[in-house]
KOLTORLO-495173 format. One record per residue: residue number from 1; x, y, z of N, C-alpha, C in turn. Coordinates in steps of 0.2 Angstrom, whole numbers, plus 5000, padded with zeros to 4 digits. Example, Ala and Ser with C-alpha at 12.3 -4.5 7.8 and 13.67 -1.06 7.14 Angstrom:
2
k|n_east|n_north|n_up|ca_east|ca_north|ca_up|c_east|c_north|c_up
1|5066|4972|5039|5062|4978|5039|5066|4984|5039;
2|5064|4989|5035|5068|4995|5036|5064|5000|5039;
// end
This chain:
315
k|n_east|n_north|n_up|ca_east|ca_north|ca_up|c_east|c_north|c_up
1|5075|5034|5102|5072|5028|5101|5064|5029|5099;
2|5062|5025|5094|5055|5026|5091|5050|5024|5096;
3|5045|5027|5098|5040|5025|5102|5035|5020|5099;
4|5032|5016|5103|5028|5011|5101|5022|5013|5098;
5|5020|5012|5091|5015|5015|5088|5008|5012|5090;
6|5009|5006|5093|5003|5003|5096|5001|5004|5103;
7|5005|5009|5106|5004|5010|5113|4997|5012|5115;
8|4994|5016|5111|4987|5019|5113|4982|5015|5109;
9|4983|5010|5106|4978|5006|5102|4975|5001|5107;
10|4968|5002|5108|4965|4998|5113|4960|4992|5110;
11|4958|4994|5104|4953|4989|5101|4955|4987|5094;
12|4953|4981|5092|4954|4978|5085|4947|4975|5083;
13|4945|4977|5078|4938|4974|5075|4940|4967|5073;
14|4936|4962|5075|4938|4955|5073|4931|4951|5073;
15|4930|4948|5067|4924|4944|5066|4918|4947|5068;
16|4917|4953|5067|4910|4956|5068|4910|4960|5075;
17|4915|4960|5079|4915|4963|5085|4921|4966|5087;
18|4921|4971|5091|4928|4974|5094|4930|4970|5099;
19|4937|4969|5099|4940|4965|5104|4946|4969|5107;
20|4948|4968|5113|4953|4971|5116|4960|4969|5112;
21|4964|4974|5112|4970|4973|5108|4974|4966|5109;
22|4975|4965|5116|4978|4959|5118|4975|4952|5117;
23|4968|4953|5116|4964|4947|5115|4962|4945|5107;
24|4965|4949|5103|4964|4948|5096|4969|4944|5093;
25|4968|4937|5094|4973|4932|5093|4970|4927|5087;
26|4975|4923|5085|4974|4919|5079|4976|4912|5082;
27|4973|4906|5080|4975|4900|5082|4982|4898|5078;
28|4986|4894|5082|4993|4893|5079|4992|4888|5073;
29|4986|4885|5072|4985|4880|5067|4981|4884|5061;
30|4980|4890|5061|4977|4894|5056|4980|4892|5049;
31|4976|4891|5044|4978|4890|5038|4983|4896|5035;
32|4980|4902|5037|4984|4908|5034|4991|4908|5037;
33|4992|4905|5043|4999|4906|5046|5004|4901|5042;
34|5001|4895|5040|5005|4889|5037|5006|4890|5030;
35|5001|4893|5027|5001|4893|5019|5000|4899|5016;
36|5000|4905|5020|4999|4911|5017|4993|4913|5014;
37|4987|4910|5016|4981|4911|5013|4978|4917|5017;
38|4980|4923|5015|4977|4929|5018|4978|4934|5013;
39|4972|4938|5012|4972|4944|5008|4971|4950|5012;
40|4974|4956|5011|4974|4962|5015|4974|4968|5011;
41|4973|4974|5015|4974|4980|5012|4978|4985|5017;
42|4980|4990|5014|4984|4995|5018|4980|5002|5016;
43|4977|5005|5021|4973|5011|5020|4976|5017|5024;
44|4975|5023|5023|4977|5028|5027|4971|5033|5029;
45|4970|5035|5035|4966|5040|5037|4970|5046|5039;
46|4968|5052|5037|4971|5058|5037|4968|5063|5042;
47|4971|5067|5046|4968|5072|5050|4967|5078|5045;
48|4960|5080|5045|4959|5086|5040|4955|5091|5045;
49|4954|5097|5042|4951|5103|5046|4944|5100|5048;
50|4941|5096|5045|4934|5093|5047|4934|5087|5051;
51|4940|5085|5053|4941|5079|5057|4944|5073|5053;
52|4945|5067|5056|4948|5062|5052|4944|5060|5046;
53|4948|5058|5040|4945|5056|5034|4949|5050|5031;
54|4946|5045|5029|4949|5039|5026|4950|5041|5018;
55|4956|5039|5016|4958|5041|5009|4956|5035|5004;
56|4951|5036|5000|4949|5031|4995|4947|5024|4998;
57|4943|5024|5003|4941|5018|5007|4937|5014|5002;
58|4932|5016|4998|4928|5011|4994|4933|5007|4989;
59|4937|5011|4986|4942|5008|4981|4946|5002|4985;
60|4948|5004|4991|4952|4999|4994|4948|4993|4996;
61|4942|4994|4998|4938|4988|5000|4936|4984|4994;
62|4935|4987|4988|4934|4984|4982|4940|4979|4980;
63|4946|4982|4981|4952|4978|4979|4952|4972|4984;
64|4950|4973|4990|4951|4967|4995|4946|4962|4992;
65|4940|4964|4990|4935|4959|4988|4938|4956|4981;
66|4941|4959|4977|4944|4956|4971|4949|4951|4972;
67|4953|4953|4977|4959|4949|4979|4956|4942|4982;
68|4951|4943|4986|4948|4937|4989|4944|4933|4984;
69|4941|4936|4979|4938|4932|4973|4943|4928|4970;
70|4949|4930|4968|4954|4926|4965|4956|4920|4969;
71|4956|4921|4975|4958|4915|4980|4952|4911|4983;
72|4946|4912|4979|4940|4909|4981|4938|4909|4989;
73|4939|4915|4991|4937|4917|4998|4931|4921|4998;
74|4926|4919|5001|4920|4923|5001|4920|4927|5008;
75|4920|4934|5007|4920|4938|5014|4914|4937|5017;
76|4913|4936|5023|4907|4935|5027|4904|4941|5029;
77|4906|4947|5026|4903|4954|5028|4902|4958|5021;
78|4897|4962|5021|4896|4966|5015|4901|4972|5015;
79|4902|4975|5009|4906|4981|5009|4904|4986|5014;
80|4897|4987|5015|4894|4992|5019|4896|4990|5026;
81|4896|4984|5028|4898|4982|5035|4905|4983|5036;
82|4909|4982|5031|4917|4983|5032|4918|4990|5032;
83|4914|4994|5029|4915|5001|5029|4914|5004|5036;
84|4908|5002|5039|4907|5004|5046|4912|5001|5051;
85|4914|4995|5050|4919|4992|5054|4926|4996|5054;
86|4928|4998|5048|4934|5002|5047|4933|5009|5051;
87|4928|5012|5050|4927|5019|5053|4926|5018|5061;
88|4923|5013|5063|4922|5012|5070|4929|5010|5073;
89|4933|5006|5070|4939|5005|5073|4944|5011|5074;
90|4943|5016|5069|4947|5022|5070|4944|5026|5075;
91|4938|5027|5076|4934|5031|5080|4935|5029|5088;
92|4934|5022|5089|4935|5020|5096|4942|5020|5099;
93|4947|5020|5094|4954|5021|5096|4956|5028|5097;
94|4951|5033|5095|4953|5040|5095|4959|5042|5091;
95|4959|5039|5085|4964|5041|5080|4962|5046|5075;
96|4967|5050|5073|4966|5055|5068|4969|5053|5061;
97|4976|5054|5061|4980|5051|5056|4982|5044|5058;
98|4981|5039|5054|4982|5032|5055|4983|5028|5049;
99|4986|5022|5050|4986|5017|5045|4981|5012|5047;
100|4977|5009|5042|4972|5004|5043|4974|4998|5039;
101|4973|4992|5043|4975|4986|5040|4969|4981|5041;
102|4964|4980|5035|4960|4975|5035|4963|4969|5032;
103|4961|4963|5035|4964|4957|5033|4959|4951|5033;
104|4959|4947|5028|4954|4942|5027|4959|4936|5027;
105|4957|4931|5031|4962|4925|5031|4958|4919|5033;
106|4962|4913|5031|4959|4906|5033|4961|4905|5040;
107|4956|4903|5044|4958|4901|5051|4959|4894|5052;
108|4958|4892|5058|4959|4884|5059|4953|4880|5057;
109|4955|4875|5054|4949|4870|5051|4952|4865|5046;
110|4958|4867|5043|4961|4862|5038|4968|4863|5039;
111|4972|4857|5039|4979|4858|5040|4983|4855|5033;
112|4979|4854|5028|4982|4852|5022|4982|4858|5017;
113|4985|4858|5012|4986|4863|5007|4980|4866|5005;
114|4975|4862|5003|4969|4865|5001|4965|4869|5007;
115|4964|4875|5005|4961|4879|5010|4953|4879|5011;
116|4950|4875|5007|4943|4875|5007|4939|4873|5013;
117|4943|4869|5018|4940|4867|5024|4941|4872|5030;
118|4944|4877|5028|4946|4882|5034|4941|4888|5033;
119|4939|4890|5039|4934|4896|5039|4938|4902|5037;
120|4934|4907|5034|4936|4913|5032|4935|4918|5038;
121|4940|4921|5040|4939|4926|5046|4942|4933|5044;
122|4940|4938|5047|4941|4945|5045|4943|4949|5051;
123|4948|4953|5051|4950|4958|5056|4952|4964|5053;
124|4951|4970|5057|4953|4976|5055|4957|4980|5061;
125|4963|4982|5060|4967|4986|5065|4969|4992|5062;
126|4970|4997|5067|4972|5004|5065|4977|5006|5070;
127|4982|5010|5067|4987|5013|5072|4991|5019|5069;
128|4994|5023|5073|4997|5029|5070|5004|5026|5066;
129|5005|5029|5060|5011|5027|5056|5013|5033|5052;
130|5019|5035|5053|5021|5041|5050|5024|5039|5043;
131|5029|5043|5041|5033|5042|5034|5036|5035|5034;
132|5034|5031|5029|5036|5024|5029|5043|5023|5028;
133|5046|5027|5024|5054|5026|5023|5058|5031|5027;
134|5055|5034|5032|5059|5039|5036|5056|5046|5035;
135|5057|5050|5041|5055|5056|5041|5057|5061|5036;
136|5063|5060|5033|5066|5064|5028|5065|5062|5021;
137|5062|5056|5020|5061|5053|5014|5057|5058|5009;
138|5052|5061|5011|5047|5065|5007|5051|5071|5005;
139|5055|5074|5009|5059|5080|5007|5065|5079|5003;
140|5069|5074|5005|5076|5073|5002|5076|5067|4997;
141|5071|5063|4997|5071|5057|4993|5075|5051|4996;
142|5075|5045|4993|5078|5040|4996|5083|5036|4990;
143|5088|5033|4993|5092|5029|4989|5090|5022|4988;
144|5090|5019|4982|5087|5012|4981|5092|5008|4977;
145|5091|5002|4977|5095|4998|4972|5090|4993|4968;
146|5092|4991|4963|5089|4986|4959|5090|4979|4962;
147|5085|4976|4964|5085|4969|4968|5088|4964|4963;
148|5091|4959|4966|5093|4953|4963|5087|4948|4963;
149|5081|4949|4967|5075|4945|4967|5070|4948|4962;
150|5067|4944|4958|5062|4946|4953|5055|4944|4955;
151|5050|4948|4952|5043|4946|4953|5041|4940|4949;
152|5037|4936|4952|5035|4930|4949|5030|4932|4942;
153|5031|4927|4937|5026|4928|4932|5019|4928|4934;
154|5015|4933|4931|5008|4933|4933|5004|4926|4932;
155|5006|4922|4928|5003|4915|4928|5006|4910|4933;
156|5010|4913|4937|5013|4909|4943|5010|4911|4950;
157|5009|4917|4950|5006|4920|4956|5003|4927|4954;
158|4996|4927|4955|4993|4933|4953|4995|4940|4957;
159|4999|4944|4954|5001|4950|4957|4995|4955|4958;
160|4990|4954|4954|4984|4959|4955|4980|4957|4962;
161|4982|4952|4965|4979|4951|4972|4984|4953|4977;
162|4982|4957|4982|4986|4959|4988|4986|4953|4993;
163|4990|4948|4991|4990|4942|4995|4996|4942|4999;
164|4995|4939|5005|5001|4939|5010|5007|4935|5007;
165|5005|4929|5004|5011|4925|5001|5015|4929|4996;
166|5012|4934|4992|5016|4938|4987|5022|4942|4991;
167|5021|4943|4997|5025|4947|5001|5031|4944|5004;
168|5032|4937|5002|5038|4933|5004|5044|4936|4999;
169|5042|4937|4993|5047|4940|4988|5049|4947|4990;
170|5043|4951|4992|5044|4958|4995|5049|4958|5001;
171|5049|4953|5005|5053|4953|5011|5060|4952|5009;
172|5061|4948|5004|5068|4947|5001|5071|4953|4998;
173|5067|4957|4994|5069|4963|4991|5070|4968|4996;
174|5066|4969|5001|5067|4974|5007|5073|4972|5011;
175|5074|4966|5013|5080|4964|5017|5086|4965|5013;
176|5087|4963|5007|5093|4964|5003|5095|4971|5003;
177|5090|4975|5001|5091|4983|5001|5093|4985|5007;
178|5090|4984|5013|5092|4987|5019|5099|4985|5022;
179|5100|4978|5021|5107|4976|5023|5113|4978|5019;
180|5111|4981|5012|5116|4984|5008|5116|4991|5009;
181|5112|4994|5013|5113|5001|5015|5108|5006|5011;
182|5103|5003|5008|5098|5006|5004|5091|5007|5008;
183|5087|5012|5006|5081|5012|5009|5076|5007|5006;
184|5077|5005|5000|5072|5001|4997|5075|4998|4991;
185|5071|4993|4988|5074|4989|4982|5068|4990|4976;
186|5071|4989|4970|5066|4989|4964|5067|4982|4961;
187|5061|4979|4961|5061|4972|4958|5060|4973|4950;
188|5063|4968|4947|5061|4967|4940|5056|4962|4939;
189|5053|4961|4933|5049|4956|4932|5052|4950|4929;
190|5049|4945|4927|5053|4939|4925|5056|4940|4918;
191|5054|4945|4915|5057|4947|4908|5063|4952|4909;
192|5064|4954|4915|5070|4959|4916|5067|4966|4915;
193|5061|4967|4915|5058|4974|4915|5057|4976|4922;
194|5057|4983|4922|5055|4986|4929|5048|4984|4931;
195|5047|4982|4937|5041|4980|4940|5039|4985|4945;
196|5041|4985|4951|5039|4989|4957|5044|4988|4963;
197|5043|4992|4968|5047|4991|4974|5044|4986|4978;
198|5047|4985|4984|5045|4979|4988|5037|4980|4990;
199|5035|4986|4991|5028|4987|4993|5025|4994|4990;
200|5028|4996|4984|5026|5002|4981|5026|5002|4973;
201|5022|5006|4970|5022|5006|4963|5028|5012|4961;
202|5030|5012|4955|5035|5016|4953|5033|5020|4947;
203|5035|5026|4947|5034|5031|4941|5041|5034|4939;
204|5042|5035|4933|5048|5038|4930|5046|5044|4926;
205|5050|5049|4926|5049|5055|4922|5055|5056|4918;
206|5053|5057|4911|5059|5059|4906|5056|5064|4901;
207|5059|5069|4901|5058|5075|4896|5050|5077|4897;
208|5048|5077|4903|5042|5080|4905|5036|5074|4904;
209|5038|5068|4902|5033|5063|4902|5033|5058|4907;
210|5028|5056|4910|5028|5051|4916|5026|5044|4913;
211|5030|5040|4915|5029|5033|4913|5028|5029|4920;
212|5024|5023|4919|5024|5019|4925|5023|5012|4922;
213|5025|5006|4925|5025|5000|4922|5018|4997|4922;
214|5016|4993|4917|5009|4991|4916|5008|4985|4921;
215|5001|4983|4922|4999|4978|4926|5003|4971|4924;
216|5004|4970|4917|5008|4964|4915|5015|4964|4917;
217|5018|4969|4920|5024|4968|4923|5024|4966|4930;
218|5019|4962|4932|5018|4959|4938|5018|4964|4944;
219|5014|4970|4943|5013|4975|4948|5007|4974|4952;
220|5006|4976|4958|5000|4977|4961|4997|4983|4958;
221|4991|4983|4956|4987|4990|4953|4986|4994|4959;
222|4990|4999|4961|4989|5002|4967|4984|5007|4967;
223|4980|5008|4973|4975|5014|4973|4979|5020|4973;
224|4984|5021|4976|4988|5028|4976|4991|5029|4969;
225|4993|5023|4966|4995|5024|4959|4990|5027|4954;
226|4984|5024|4955|4978|5027|4951|4977|5034|4953;
227|4977|5036|4959|4976|5043|4961|4982|5047|4958;
228|4988|5045|4958|4993|5049|4955|4992|5050|4947;
229|4990|5045|4944|4988|5045|4937|4982|5050|4936;
230|4977|5050|4940|4972|5054|4939|4974|5062|4940;
231|4978|5063|4945|4980|5070|4947|4985|5072|4941;
232|4989|5068|4938|4993|5070|4933|4989|5072|4927;
233|4983|5069|4926|4979|5071|4920|4976|5078|4922;
234|4974|5078|4928|4971|5085|4931|4975|5090|4929;
235|4982|5089|4930|4987|5095|4930|4989|5095|4923;
236|4987|5092|4918|4989|5092|4911|4995|5089|4910;
237|4998|5084|4914|5004|5081|4913|5003|5075|4909;
238|5008|5074|4904|5008|5068|4900|5010|5062|4904;
239|5006|5056|4904|5007|5050|4908|5005|5044|4904;
240|5008|5039|4903|5006|5033|4900|5010|5027|4903;
241|5006|5021|4903|5009|5015|4905|5014|5012|4900;
242|5020|5010|4902|5025|5007|4897|5029|5002|4900;
243|5032|4998|4896|5037|4993|4898|5043|4997|4899;
244|5047|4996|4905|5052|5000|4906|5059|4996|4907;
245|5063|4996|4903|5070|4993|4904|5074|4995|4909;
246|5078|4991|4913|5081|4993|4918|5086|4999|4917;
247|5089|5000|4911|5093|5005|4909|5090|5012|4910;
248|5083|5012|4909|5080|5019|4909|5080|5022|4916;
249|5081|5017|4921|5081|5020|4928|5087|5025|4929;
250|5092|5023|4926|5098|5027|4927|5098|5034|4923;
251|5094|5034|4918|5094|5040|4914|5087|5044|4915;
252|5083|5043|4920|5077|5046|4921|5079|5053|4924;
253|5074|5058|4922|5075|5065|4925|5072|5064|4933;
254|5067|5060|4934|5064|5060|4940|5062|5053|4941;
255|5062|5050|4947|5059|5044|4949|5055|5045|4956;
256|5050|5041|4956|5046|5041|4963|5042|5035|4964;
257|5042|5033|4970|5037|5028|4973|5030|5031|4974;
258|5025|5027|4973|5018|5029|4976|5016|5023|4980;
259|5011|5024|4985|5008|5019|4988|5005|5022|4995;
260|5001|5018|4998|4997|5020|5004|5002|5022|5009;
261|5007|5017|5010|5012|5019|5016|5017|5024|5014;
262|5020|5024|5007|5025|5029|5005|5022|5035|5003;
263|5015|5035|5001|5012|5041|4998|5015|5043|4992;
264|5019|5048|4991|5023|5050|4985|5030|5051|4988;
265|5035|5047|4987|5041|5047|4989|5046|5048|4984;
266|5050|5053|4983|5055|5054|4978|5061|5049|4979;
267|5064|5047|4973|5070|5042|4973|5076|5047|4971;
268|5081|5047|4975|5086|5052|4973|5092|5048|4970;
269|5093|5041|4970|5098|5038|4967|5096|5030|4966;
270|5098|5027|4961|5097|5020|4960|5104|5017|4959;
271|5106|5012|4963|5112|5009|4962|5118|5014|4963;
272|5117|5019|4967|5122|5025|4968|5123|5029|4963;
273|5119|5029|4957|5119|5033|4952|5113|5039|4953;
274|5115|5045|4954|5110|5050|4955|5104|5050|4950;
275|5098|5051|4952|5092|5053|4948|5092|5060|4947;
276|5093|5062|4940|5093|5069|4939|5099|5073|4942;
277|5097|5078|4946|5102|5081|4950|5103|5079|4957;
278|5099|5073|4958|5100|5070|4965|5095|5073|4970;
279|5090|5077|4968|5085|5080|4972|5078|5079|4969;
280|5073|5079|4974|5066|5078|4971|5065|5083|4966;
281|5062|5081|4960|5061|5085|4955|5054|5088|4955;
282|5053|5093|4950|5047|5097|4950|5040|5093|4949;
283|5041|5088|4945|5035|5084|4944|5033|5080|4950;
284|5038|5077|4953|5037|5073|4959|5034|5078|4964;
285|5037|5084|4965|5034|5088|4971|5027|5091|4969;
286|5026|5092|4963|5019|5094|4961|5014|5089|4963;
287|5015|5083|4961|5010|5078|4962|5010|5076|4970;
288|5016|5076|4973|5015|5075|4980|5011|5081|4984;
289|5012|5087|4982|5008|5092|4985|5001|5091|4984;
290|4999|5089|4978|4992|5089|4976|4989|5083|4980;
291|4992|5077|4980|4990|5071|4983|4989|5072|4991;
292|4994|5075|4994|4993|5076|5001|4989|5082|5003;
293|4988|5087|4998|4984|5092|5000|4977|5090|5000;
294|4975|5085|4995|4968|5083|4995|4967|5078|5001;
295|4972|5074|5002|4971|5069|5008|4970|5073|5015;
296|4974|5078|5015|4974|5082|5022|4968|5087|5022;
297|4964|5088|5017|4959|5092|5017|4961|5100|5016;
298|4967|5100|5013|4969|5107|5011|4968|5109|5004;
299|4966|5105|5000|4964|5106|4993|4957|5102|4992;
300|4953|5105|4988|4946|5103|4988|4946|5096|4985;
301|4942|5091|4988|4942|5084|4986|4937|5083|4980;
302|4940|5085|4974|4936|5086|4968|4934|5079|4966;
303|4937|5073|4968|4936|5067|4966|4932|5063|4971;
304|4930|5066|4976|4926|5062|4981|4930|5056|4985;
305|4936|5057|4986|4941|5052|4989|4941|5051|4996;
306|4938|5056|5000|4938|5056|5007|4932|5054|5010;
307|4932|5049|5015|4927|5046|5019|4927|5049|5026;
308|4923|5054|5028|4924|5056|5035|4923|5051|5040;
309|4926|5051|5046|4926|5046|5051|4921|5049|5057;
310|4915|5047|5058|4911|5049|5063|4914|5048|5070;
311|4912|5053|5074|4914|5052|5081|4912|5045|5084;
312|4916|5043|5089|4914|5036|5092|4907|5037|5095;
313|4903|5032|5094|4896|5032|5097|4891|5036|5093;
314|4893|5039|5087|4888|5044|5084|4884|5040|5078;
315|4887|5034|5077|4884|5030|5071|4879|5025|5074;
// end
């Protein structure tokens, strides 16, 4: 039986102050609860030889700001204040490796569809979280299916915003896959081209070249996706954005997901058709080692991606 990841979490940062975990509550009439008016981020902190360090914190906070801009939500805190709040939340909870969830949402103040009368509130939580798709996923890969659910057109719902409402479709993709015996689903876009997983970006390797769907395929521009692309260039690997027809999933030499939660997770089969020889391939493994090596402080942080977490009370 899996232990409760929140068992040791005592504090959540909420609207400018730390609150006890049990008291970090939201009103039942909050606009975000009824209409999905919430924008959020998923961030990881890793244990390194020099102490805990957050992976690509500035980039995540900038994307949060961008998401809020699309939905006309002015965050009542600066990026510097949010940075301190994230680091403080990790430190006061005594966490080394953890997942961090900042969320900006409309609180109680308006019960109609228009959110403009509701206050903008902010909360940050952090908790220990291991491999998102299971302990063996990184080593053995996962089995996935192409979902019957499609991503919305970008002119219907902006996929570039990490909005809570967008994840209603993700829930359908994830539940369908899980109930059918798969670890994850791959969604197509409205034109039938490959988009992304329920909460992950996708990469395909064919004849040594790495392909990934473009933003126009209704994907969230992932921070880890960008890191993978950067590392591929560092390693001299050919990579480009391209529209990917569904059929290419079945003829790929390698496939893998990327994301804060999944990190780099190999895909070993799609719709029960093995990917390559059904095992994680060399390109996937090389990028996985490089990404996790930097995040864990085992490889030099040549791109300045790590933000150290000061000890509690030292800031």
